[in-house]
Backbone as JSON, one array per atom type, in Angstrom:
{
  "sequence": "XXXXXXXXXXXXXXXXXXXXXXXXXXXXXXXXXXXXXXXXXXXXXXXXXXXXXXXXXXXXXXXXXXXXXXXXXXXXXXXXXXXXXXXXXXXXXXXXXXXXXXXXXXXXXXXXXXXXXXXXXXXXXXXXXXXXXXXXXXXXXXXXXXXXXXXXXXXXXXXXXXXXXXXXXXXXXXXXXXXXXXXXXXXXXXXXXXXXXXXXXXXXXXXXXXXXXXXXXXXXXXXXXXXXXXXXXXXXXXXXXXXXXXXX",
  "N": [[38.56, 172.02, 87.8], [38.83, 174.14, 84.84], [37.24, 175.2, 83.07], [33.88, 175.42, 81.95], [31.74, 172.73, 82.89], [29.53, 170.18, 81.95], [26.58, 168.36, 82.83], [23.96, 166.15, 81.78], [20.45, 165.6, 82.17], [17.67, 163.7, 82.22], [14.18, 163.87, 82.68], [11.26, 162.19, 84.19], [11.17, 159.63, 83.11], [9.66, 156.65, 82.23], [7.66, 153.63, 81.74], [5.61, 154.51, 80.1], [6.25, 156.65, 78.57], [7.02, 159.22, 76.01], [8.07, 157.44, 73.63], [8.82, 157.78, 70.96], [10.09, 160.21, 70.72], [12.04, 159.85, 72.64], [13.7, 157.82, 71.6], [14.96, 159.02, 69.47], [16.71, 160.75, 70.88], [18.13, 159.02, 72.5], [19.8, 157.62, 70.69], [21.54, 159.66, 69.92], [22.79, 160.14, 72.38], [24.02, 157.46, 72.8], [25.69, 157.25, 70.45], [27.39, 159.38, 70.81], [28.52, 158.69, 73.14], [27.61, 159.9, 75.54], [26.98, 159.99, 78.85], [24.23, 160.28, 80.51], [22.15, 161.41, 83.26], [19.45, 159.61, 84.25], [16.2, 160.17, 85.28], [14.01, 158.32, 86.81], [10.52, 157.37, 87.19], [9.38, 155.08, 89.35], [6.76, 153.74, 89.71], [4.72, 154.92, 87.93], [1.93, 156.9, 87.97], [0.87, 159.13, 87.06], [-1.19, 160.71, 84.89], [-0.4, 162.45, 82.93], [2.02, 161.65, 82.19], [1.51, 159.41, 80.7], [2.03, 158.74, 77.73], [2.55, 157.23, 75.62], [2.05, 153.82, 74.53], [2.63, 151.24, 76.91], [5.98, 150.18, 77.5], [6.99, 147.13, 77.48], [9.56, 146.32, 77.68], [10.9, 147.96, 79.35], [12.29, 148.0, 81.88], [14.41, 146.33, 81.27], [15.63, 148.01, 79.38], [16.49, 149.98, 81.1], [18.34, 148.71, 82.84], [20.16, 148.07, 80.84], [21.05, 150.76, 80.3], [22.35, 151.41, 82.85], [24.41, 149.6, 82.7], [25.84, 150.71, 80.85], [26.95, 152.9, 82.04], [25.38, 154.96, 82.72], [23.69, 157.23, 84.94], [21.48, 156.28, 87.37], [18.41, 157.75, 88.65], [16.28, 157.96, 91.3], [13.17, 159.0, 90.82], [11.07, 160.19, 92.53], [8.1, 158.51, 93.53], [5.22, 157.72, 92.56], [4.77, 159.98, 91.09], [2.76, 161.64, 91.78], [1.13, 164.5, 92.94], [0.62, 165.58, 96.19], [0.67, 167.51, 98.13], [0.65, 171.15, 98.84], [3.21, 172.07, 99.49], [6.08, 173.92, 98.99], [8.63, 173.17, 99.74], [12.19, 172.85, 100.1], [13.45, 174.23, 98.11], [11.58, 176.0, 96.95], [10.51, 176.38, 94.56], [8.18, 175.32, 93.14], [4.82, 175.04, 93.92], [3.85, 172.61, 94.66], [3.88, 169.21, 95.62], [5.04, 165.76, 95.8], [6.22, 164.87, 98.1], [7.02, 166.89, 100.03], [6.12, 168.21, 103.17], [4.94, 166.05, 104.23], [4.97, 163.5, 106.85], [7.8, 161.81, 108.35], [7.33, 159.18, 108.44], [5.36, 158.63, 106.43], [6.8, 159.61, 104.05], [9.0, 157.88, 104.17], [7.84, 155.33, 103.87], [6.85, 155.7, 101.17], [9.27, 156.04, 99.77], [10.78, 153.54, 100.38], [9.07, 151.79, 99.13], [9.35, 152.73, 96.4], [12.14, 152.21, 96.03], [12.12, 149.47, 96.31], [10.93, 148.55, 94.05], [12.75, 149.21, 92.01], [14.9, 147.45, 93.0], [13.69, 145.1, 92.71], [13.98, 144.8, 90.03], [16.48, 144.57, 89.73], [18.3, 146.74, 89.74], [20.17, 149.33, 90.9], [19.64, 152.49, 92.05], [21.55, 155.6, 92.1], [21.05, 158.07, 92.83], [19.07, 161.06, 93.81], [16.15, 162.54, 92.38], [13.83, 165.05, 92.78], [10.39, 165.02, 91.92], [9.09, 167.96, 90.54], [10.87, 169.47, 91.75], [10.39, 169.52, 94.39], [10.89, 168.91, 97.8], [11.65, 168.31, 101.13], [13.32, 168.93, 104.32], [12.78, 166.62, 105.8], [12.69, 164.62, 103.67], [15.2, 164.62, 102.91], [16.5, 163.54, 105.04], [15.26, 160.91, 105.1], [16.05, 159.85, 102.68], [18.88, 159.79, 103.21], [18.9, 158.01, 105.26], [18.08, 155.63, 103.78], [20.09, 155.2, 102.35], [20.71, 156.6, 99.98], [22.9, 159.06, 98.59], [23.28, 161.14, 97.0], [22.08, 164.09, 95.63], [20.33, 165.51, 92.79], [19.89, 168.53, 92.34], [19.18, 171.89, 93.39], [20.42, 175.3, 93.21], [23.14, 176.06, 92.87], [26.53, 177.06, 91.94], [28.31, 175.02, 91.52], [28.81, 171.55, 92.71], [27.83, 170.67, 96.12], [28.43, 170.01, 99.65], [25.89, 169.54, 101.75], [23.66, 169.32, 104.4], [24.23, 166.66, 105.13], [24.4, 165.42, 102.74], [25.53, 165.14, 99.17], [25.06, 167.48, 96.83], [24.38, 167.91, 93.5], [24.08, 170.49, 91.59], [21.28, 171.7, 89.61], [20.7, 173.56, 87.38], [19.87, 174.47, 84.6], [17.76, 174.49, 81.67], [18.28, 174.22, 79.11], [21.32, 174.12, 77.14], [23.64, 176.66, 77.86], [26.23, 178.91, 77.25], [28.95, 178.98, 79.27], [31.92, 180.11, 81.24], [32.99, 178.95, 83.42], [32.28, 176.6, 86.23], [30.02, 174.06, 87.15], [27.43, 172.61, 85.54], [24.1, 171.55, 85.24], [22.01, 170.29, 82.71], [18.49, 169.98, 82.29], [16.13, 168.0, 80.9], [12.78, 167.28, 79.51], [11.3, 164.85, 77.71], [8.76, 164.28, 77.07], [5.89, 165.07, 75.01], [7.3, 166.81, 73.46], [8.13, 169.19, 70.87], [9.0, 168.85, 67.34], [11.14, 170.69, 66.69], [12.15, 171.4, 69.05], [13.22, 169.0, 69.85], [15.1, 168.37, 67.82], [16.75, 170.6, 68.38], [17.84, 169.77, 70.92], [19.24, 167.38, 70.15], [21.12, 168.66, 68.54], [22.38, 170.34, 70.26], [23.5, 168.52, 72.12], [25.46, 167.4, 70.36], [26.97, 169.66, 69.91], [28.06, 170.42, 72.38], [29.38, 168.08, 73.31], [32.04, 167.6, 74.03], [32.38, 168.86, 76.39], [30.62, 167.67, 78.13], [30.09, 165.62, 80.89], [29.97, 162.57, 82.9], [27.84, 161.71, 85.99], [29.39, 160.17, 87.64], [32.0, 160.87, 86.96], [32.16, 163.52, 87.82], [31.85, 163.16, 90.56], [34.04, 161.75, 91.22], [36.27, 163.4, 90.43], [36.0, 165.87, 91.25], [36.55, 168.42, 93.68], [34.62, 168.52, 96.51], [33.06, 170.72, 98.55], [31.87, 171.92, 101.75], [28.72, 173.66, 101.95], [28.59, 177.25, 101.31], [28.12, 180.77, 102.27], [28.26, 182.2, 99.81], [27.29, 180.28, 98.13], [24.64, 179.86, 98.96], [23.75, 182.52, 98.46], [24.12, 182.84, 95.74], [22.31, 180.9, 94.83], [19.78, 182.03, 95.73], [19.63, 184.33, 94.09], [19.53, 183.01, 91.62], [17.25, 181.65, 91.77], [15.32, 183.61, 91.67], [15.79, 184.77, 89.21], [14.76, 182.63, 87.71], [12.12, 182.8, 88.44], [11.51, 185.28, 87.41], [11.8, 184.9, 84.71], [9.75, 183.19, 84.29], [7.55, 184.76, 84.76], [7.76, 186.63, 82.74], [7.51, 184.98, 80.55], [4.86, 184.5, 80.57], [3.69, 186.89, 79.84]],
  "CA": [[38.08, 172.28, 86.42], [39.1, 175.44, 84.44], [36.29, 175.41, 82.05], [32.59, 174.97, 82.2], [31.5, 171.37, 82.64], [27.93, 170.06, 81.83], [25.87, 167.18, 82.91], [22.58, 166.19, 81.13], [19.57, 164.95, 82.93], [16.26, 163.4, 81.48], [13.25, 163.56, 83.87], [9.97, 161.61, 83.8], [11.43, 158.47, 82.38], [8.92, 155.73, 82.68], [7.34, 152.79, 80.63], [4.59, 154.96, 79.18], [6.69, 158.01, 78.14], [7.13, 159.44, 74.67], [9.18, 156.72, 73.16], [9.25, 158.25, 69.67], [10.95, 161.32, 70.96], [13.15, 159.34, 73.48], [14.59, 157.01, 70.71], [15.95, 159.97, 68.74], [17.72, 161.41, 71.83], [18.94, 158.02, 72.87], [20.57, 157.34, 69.61], [22.55, 160.56, 70.04], [23.64, 159.82, 73.67], [24.69, 156.38, 72.61], [26.6, 157.41, 69.43], [28.44, 160.3, 71.19], [29.04, 158.23, 74.36], [27.17, 160.76, 76.59], [26.36, 159.33, 80.04], [23.25, 161.13, 81.4], [21.32, 160.97, 84.54], [17.94, 159.4, 83.92], [15.36, 160.18, 86.5], [12.86, 157.22, 86.62], [9.35, 157.21, 87.99], [9.22, 153.59, 89.35], [5.43, 153.25, 89.63], [3.99, 156.05, 87.47], [0.34, 157.03, 88.01], [0.52, 160.48, 86.65], [-1.76, 160.48, 83.47], [0.29, 163.4, 81.98], [3.22, 161.0, 81.68], [1.04, 158.31, 80.05], [1.95, 159.31, 76.48], [2.73, 156.07, 74.66], [1.76, 152.37, 74.97], [3.51, 150.74, 77.95], [6.97, 149.44, 76.94], [7.16, 145.94, 78.43], [11.08, 146.03, 77.81], [11.35, 149.25, 79.93], [13.21, 147.75, 82.97], [15.58, 145.72, 80.58], [16.43, 149.12, 78.88], [17.18, 150.64, 82.41], [19.51, 147.81, 83.13], [21.27, 148.43, 79.87], [21.59, 152.0, 80.57], [23.08, 151.29, 83.97], [25.6, 148.95, 82.38], [26.65, 151.74, 79.9], [27.52, 154.09, 82.82], [24.48, 155.98, 82.94], [23.21, 157.25, 86.45], [19.91, 156.05, 87.58], [17.79, 158.48, 89.73], [14.86, 157.76, 91.86], [12.25, 160.19, 90.52], [9.92, 160.01, 93.38], [7.48, 157.03, 93.58], [4.22, 157.65, 91.52], [4.73, 161.19, 90.36], [1.39, 162.24, 92.08], [1.44, 165.49, 93.89], [-0.26, 165.42, 97.27], [0.72, 168.7, 99.06], [0.98, 172.45, 98.22], [4.35, 172.56, 100.16], [7.2, 174.07, 97.91], [9.8, 172.45, 100.11], [13.48, 173.48, 100.37], [13.78, 175.2, 97.0], [10.5, 177.04, 96.86], [10.23, 176.63, 93.12], [6.84, 174.91, 92.76], [3.86, 174.85, 95.14], [3.04, 171.31, 94.71], [4.98, 168.23, 95.91], [4.74, 164.34, 96.1], [6.82, 164.61, 99.49], [7.21, 167.97, 101.04], [5.1, 168.32, 104.04], [4.52, 164.71, 104.65], [5.83, 163.01, 107.92], [8.93, 161.03, 108.07], [6.85, 157.7, 108.2], [4.88, 158.69, 105.2], [7.91, 159.65, 103.16], [9.86, 156.72, 104.15], [7.03, 154.29, 103.16], [6.85, 155.88, 99.61], [10.61, 155.67, 99.22], [10.9, 152.32, 100.58], [8.22, 150.95, 97.93], [10.09, 153.2, 95.31], [13.45, 151.49, 96.04], [12.0, 148.05, 96.24], [10.64, 148.28, 92.74], [14.22, 149.28, 91.37], [15.62, 146.43, 93.45], [13.01, 143.88, 92.09], [14.38, 144.68, 88.6], [18.06, 144.49, 89.69], [18.72, 148.1, 89.35], [20.6, 150.14, 92.04], [19.68, 153.83, 91.72], [22.49, 156.14, 92.97], [20.78, 159.64, 93.29], [17.57, 161.44, 94.04], [15.58, 163.68, 91.6], [12.5, 165.22, 93.28], [9.34, 165.52, 91.04], [8.72, 169.37, 90.76], [11.91, 170.1, 92.68], [9.74, 169.78, 95.74], [11.25, 168.03, 98.78], [11.94, 168.99, 102.35], [14.46, 168.34, 105.25], [12.5, 165.31, 106.06], [12.79, 163.89, 102.54], [16.68, 164.36, 102.79], [16.83, 162.53, 106.19], [14.82, 159.63, 104.68], [16.99, 159.47, 101.66], [20.11, 159.43, 103.88], [18.67, 156.8, 106.12], [17.84, 154.63, 102.95], [21.44, 154.97, 101.5], [20.92, 157.59, 98.82], [23.76, 160.16, 99.28], [23.5, 162.36, 96.07], [20.76, 164.95, 95.19], [20.56, 166.37, 91.65], [19.07, 169.68, 92.48], [19.67, 173.08, 93.87], [20.89, 176.31, 92.08], [24.58, 176.56, 93.08], [27.33, 177.11, 90.75], [28.83, 173.68, 91.5], [28.56, 170.58, 93.72], [28.35, 171.18, 97.43], [27.91, 169.13, 100.77], [24.89, 170.14, 102.49], [22.67, 168.27, 105.1], [24.89, 165.38, 104.94], [24.3, 164.94, 101.22], [26.16, 165.7, 98.08], [24.12, 168.19, 95.88], [24.9, 168.25, 92.19], [23.09, 171.39, 91.08], [20.5, 171.53, 88.27], [20.19, 175.06, 87.16], [19.4, 174.88, 83.3], [16.73, 173.61, 80.87], [18.85, 174.3, 77.82], [22.54, 174.61, 77.21], [24.14, 178.02, 77.74], [27.75, 178.88, 77.32], [29.7, 179.6, 80.53], [33.36, 179.93, 81.14], [33.36, 178.06, 84.5], [31.21, 175.94, 86.86], [29.49, 172.68, 86.84], [26.0, 173.01, 85.19], [23.27, 170.34, 84.72], [20.9, 170.66, 81.94], [17.56, 169.07, 82.39], [15.18, 167.83, 79.77], [11.58, 166.41, 79.61], [10.95, 164.73, 76.26], [7.22, 164.05, 76.82], [5.17, 166.21, 74.42], [8.35, 167.77, 72.93], [7.86, 169.44, 69.47], [10.18, 168.3, 66.52], [12.19, 171.58, 66.58], [12.81, 171.23, 70.4], [13.9, 167.67, 69.78], [16.2, 168.7, 67.05], [17.65, 171.43, 69.17], [18.49, 169.0, 71.97], [20.26, 166.62, 69.59], [22.16, 169.45, 68.02], [23.2, 170.83, 71.43], [24.36, 167.41, 72.58], [26.62, 167.09, 69.59], [27.86, 170.74, 69.99], [28.57, 170.49, 73.69], [29.73, 166.78, 73.7], [33.34, 167.54, 74.62], [32.24, 169.39, 77.69], [29.63, 166.8, 78.95], [30.78, 164.5, 81.65], [29.0, 161.74, 83.63], [27.88, 162.06, 87.42], [30.51, 159.45, 88.1], [33.16, 161.73, 86.73], [32.19, 164.76, 88.75], [32.02, 162.74, 91.89], [35.44, 161.3, 91.32], [37.22, 164.3, 89.97], [35.76, 167.42, 91.77], [36.69, 168.6, 95.13], [33.27, 168.96, 96.74], [33.19, 171.34, 99.86], [30.6, 172.27, 102.39], [27.91, 174.86, 101.41], [29.08, 178.51, 101.82], [27.31, 181.82, 102.19], [28.26, 182.59, 98.56], [26.38, 179.32, 97.43], [23.39, 180.34, 99.24], [23.32, 183.76, 97.81], [24.05, 182.42, 94.24], [20.99, 180.23, 94.73], [18.73, 182.89, 95.86], [19.67, 185.13, 92.71], [19.15, 182.13, 90.41], [15.78, 181.18, 91.83], [14.63, 185.02, 91.32], [15.94, 184.74, 87.84], [13.96, 181.64, 87.12], [10.73, 183.29, 88.67], [11.23, 186.43, 86.61], [11.63, 184.32, 83.41], [8.38, 182.48, 84.12], [6.49, 185.93, 84.67], [7.9, 187.24, 81.32], [6.91, 184.07, 79.51], [3.38, 184.52, 80.69], [3.06, 188.16, 79.29]],
  "C": [[38.2, 173.69, 85.97], [38.19, 175.95, 83.47], [34.92, 174.94, 82.47], [32.37, 173.42, 81.92], [29.95, 171.11, 82.7], [27.6, 168.65, 82.17], [24.51, 167.17, 82.3], [21.68, 165.21, 81.94], [18.25, 164.91, 82.22], [15.34, 162.99, 82.53], [12.0, 162.83, 83.19], [10.02, 160.4, 82.98], [10.59, 157.44, 82.92], [8.32, 154.86, 81.56], [6.33, 153.32, 79.67], [5.03, 156.3, 78.62], [6.61, 158.13, 76.61], [8.28, 158.78, 74.01], [9.63, 157.14, 71.74], [10.4, 159.17, 69.83], [12.24, 160.72, 71.64], [14.25, 158.62, 72.48], [15.4, 157.87, 69.94], [17.02, 160.62, 69.6], [18.7, 160.3, 72.29], [19.95, 157.58, 71.94], [21.82, 158.36, 69.68], [23.52, 160.29, 71.18], [24.54, 158.67, 73.43], [26.02, 156.74, 71.62], [27.73, 158.36, 69.87], [29.04, 159.79, 72.48], [28.86, 159.06, 75.4], [26.49, 159.91, 77.57], [25.45, 160.16, 80.77], [22.81, 160.56, 82.59], [19.95, 160.75, 84.02], [17.03, 159.25, 85.18], [14.01, 159.38, 86.18], [11.78, 157.14, 87.68], [9.12, 155.72, 88.11], [7.82, 153.03, 89.17], [4.5, 154.48, 89.14], [2.48, 155.95, 87.45], [-0.13, 158.4, 87.49], [0.08, 160.37, 85.15], [-1.04, 161.42, 82.46], [1.66, 162.71, 81.36], [2.77, 159.64, 80.91], [0.86, 158.71, 78.48], [1.82, 158.22, 75.34], [2.16, 154.88, 75.24], [3.02, 151.99, 75.87], [4.53, 149.95, 77.23], [7.33, 148.28, 77.92], [8.71, 145.62, 78.56], [11.58, 147.23, 78.59], [12.48, 148.86, 80.89], [14.59, 147.03, 82.34], [16.39, 146.92, 80.05], [17.14, 149.79, 79.86], [18.44, 149.89, 82.72], [20.53, 148.04, 82.15], [21.92, 149.73, 79.99], [22.63, 152.19, 81.75], [24.52, 150.68, 83.44], [26.48, 149.91, 81.52], [27.2, 152.9, 80.78], [26.62, 155.2, 83.22], [24.1, 156.07, 84.36], [21.71, 157.25, 86.52], [19.43, 156.86, 88.74], [16.55, 158.0, 89.92], [14.06, 159.09, 91.72], [10.94, 160.14, 91.21], [9.43, 158.6, 93.47], [6.4, 156.98, 92.55], [3.96, 158.88, 90.8], [3.28, 161.91, 90.55], [1.6, 163.29, 93.17], [0.22, 165.5, 94.94], [-0.34, 166.56, 98.14], [0.88, 169.96, 98.3], [2.3, 172.92, 98.91], [5.46, 172.77, 99.11], [8.47, 173.3, 98.4], [10.93, 173.41, 100.15], [13.88, 174.58, 99.38], [12.82, 176.27, 96.74], [10.15, 177.48, 95.48], [8.83, 176.39, 92.61], [5.95, 174.72, 93.95], [3.14, 173.71, 95.09], [4.11, 170.24, 94.77], [4.34, 166.87, 96.14], [5.22, 164.01, 97.6], [6.85, 165.58, 100.43], [5.91, 168.24, 101.9], [4.49, 167.31, 104.76], [5.49, 164.34, 105.83], [6.99, 162.12, 107.41], [8.41, 159.52, 107.74], [6.34, 157.79, 106.86], [5.9, 158.78, 103.99], [8.61, 158.5, 103.02], [9.04, 155.51, 103.44], [7.13, 154.32, 101.76], [8.24, 155.48, 99.25], [10.99, 154.23, 99.29], [10.23, 151.49, 99.42], [8.95, 151.36, 96.65], [11.27, 152.28, 95.15], [13.2, 150.05, 95.75], [11.58, 147.64, 94.9], [11.97, 148.23, 91.9], [14.8, 147.87, 91.7], [14.97, 145.04, 92.66], [13.42, 143.69, 90.62], [15.94, 144.72, 88.54], [18.76, 145.56, 89.27], [18.97, 148.82, 90.82], [20.73, 151.66, 91.64], [20.8, 154.46, 92.6], [22.34, 157.8, 93.2], [19.37, 159.79, 93.23], [17.27, 162.58, 93.17], [14.2, 163.86, 92.11], [11.46, 165.68, 92.23], [9.02, 166.99, 91.37], [9.75, 170.04, 91.52], [11.34, 170.18, 93.99], [10.08, 168.65, 96.75], [11.69, 168.79, 99.88], [13.08, 168.4, 103.18], [14.15, 166.84, 105.59], [12.73, 164.35, 104.98], [14.51, 163.5, 102.57], [16.95, 163.45, 103.88], [16.44, 161.11, 105.77], [15.79, 159.08, 103.72], [18.39, 159.11, 102.22], [20.01, 158.06, 104.53], [18.57, 155.44, 105.1], [19.07, 154.41, 102.04], [21.58, 155.75, 100.34], [21.75, 158.8, 99.34], [23.98, 161.33, 98.29], [21.98, 162.88, 95.71], [21.05, 165.59, 93.97], [19.47, 167.41, 91.81], [19.76, 170.79, 93.25], [20.3, 174.1, 92.73], [22.12, 176.93, 92.48], [25.32, 176.48, 91.95], [28.21, 175.75, 90.59], [28.34, 172.83, 92.67], [28.92, 171.16, 95.07], [27.87, 170.04, 98.41], [27.01, 169.97, 101.6], [23.85, 169.2, 103.06], [23.05, 166.94, 104.97], [24.7, 164.66, 103.54], [25.19, 165.64, 100.33], [25.09, 166.26, 97.05], [24.83, 168.52, 94.66], [23.86, 169.13, 91.6], [22.56, 171.15, 89.75], [20.0, 173.02, 88.1], [19.58, 175.5, 85.65], [18.41, 173.82, 82.67], [17.18, 173.63, 79.46], [20.28, 174.63, 77.99], [22.79, 176.16, 77.08], [25.64, 177.92, 77.95], [28.28, 179.6, 78.58], [31.22, 179.32, 80.48], [33.87, 179.01, 82.25], [32.04, 177.55, 85.16], [30.8, 174.66, 86.4], [27.97, 172.89, 86.5], [25.12, 171.66, 84.73], [22.05, 171.0, 83.99], [19.82, 169.61, 81.89], [16.52, 169.1, 81.26], [13.87, 167.02, 80.12], [11.22, 166.07, 78.13], [9.5, 164.5, 76.05], [6.61, 165.27, 76.12], [6.15, 167.2, 73.65], [8.07, 168.03, 71.42], [9.23, 169.06, 68.72], [11.34, 169.38, 66.67], [12.94, 171.6, 68.01], [13.64, 169.99, 70.41], [15.27, 167.88, 68.98], [17.27, 169.54, 67.76], [18.44, 170.69, 70.21], [19.57, 168.18, 71.28], [21.41, 167.29, 69.06], [23.0, 169.91, 69.12], [24.05, 169.74, 71.89], [25.64, 167.19, 71.78], [27.63, 168.34, 69.64], [28.56, 170.73, 71.18], [29.3, 169.17, 74.2], [31.15, 166.73, 74.45], [33.38, 168.18, 76.06], [31.3, 168.59, 78.66], [30.32, 165.75, 79.49], [29.58, 163.6, 82.42], [28.92, 162.26, 85.22], [29.09, 161.37, 87.97], [31.78, 160.24, 88.14], [33.21, 162.98, 87.5], [32.37, 164.25, 90.12], [33.4, 162.25, 92.17], [36.51, 162.33, 91.25], [36.91, 165.84, 90.49], [35.91, 167.34, 93.32], [35.36, 169.33, 95.69], [33.36, 169.51, 98.37], [31.82, 171.62, 100.48], [30.11, 173.47, 101.81], [28.48, 176.13, 102.1], [28.0, 179.57, 101.66], [27.14, 182.27, 100.69], [27.32, 181.56, 97.77], [24.92, 179.64, 97.67], [22.87, 181.59, 98.57], [23.19, 183.54, 96.3], [22.65, 181.85, 93.93], [19.88, 181.02, 94.79], [18.5, 183.74, 94.62], [19.01, 184.23, 91.65], [17.73, 181.85, 90.57], [14.84, 182.59, 91.32], [14.79, 185.1, 89.87], [14.94, 183.77, 87.08], [12.47, 182.11, 87.21], [10.43, 184.38, 87.78], [11.14, 185.95, 85.22], [10.32, 183.88, 83.3], [7.42, 183.65, 84.02], [6.63, 186.45, 83.23], [7.42, 186.35, 80.35], [5.46, 183.98, 79.4], [2.8, 185.82, 79.94], [3.03, 188.16, 77.88]]
}
């Protein structure tokens, strides 16, 4: 790919999310035939994600999304943080998985996947709540048949720890000349101007937005390099610096 390519990802998708905001975004996604990654919390217990009344058609909607070619991600299990372990990426010091034993993590993920299965949905990638997961998580995912992780701060997809990592580096669109970039959004509690910006950006960048399936089928994905590790470290420092500046 000789120009920048973008994927879009929506996190914290669950039956009690902010449906008013989501409906507006979904309308644009469907009308522009954009196939995002949707990170679904299968058994949400996080009160911060209980924004609206529970949608009793939720799993039917998820099946429809999958039929449209959207990528369904396992977004943890209950979205409850149990440890202060930042995990492999070191971005947040709280986690639903990092620091727990193989048995504990496996039990959670088996329960998570069984919920998807009970609704006739087969998720095809992993998205960790708070970007927090460790080597044990990766091993469990691999053992359970999940081979793709949407995370990491590389410039493009890499093979690492026997998994394919599709990096997620952005929280809004930025213009780049090259690379594969994932823009991640959280619609819960979003202000109207933020929502309008998302819809506008989706329209503006639609020619450069591709699906996860497209990337997996049309990208040469190589093993991680020293450059990838270095790029990731610099990117994390930039994120941390931006967080500090936003607090000032």
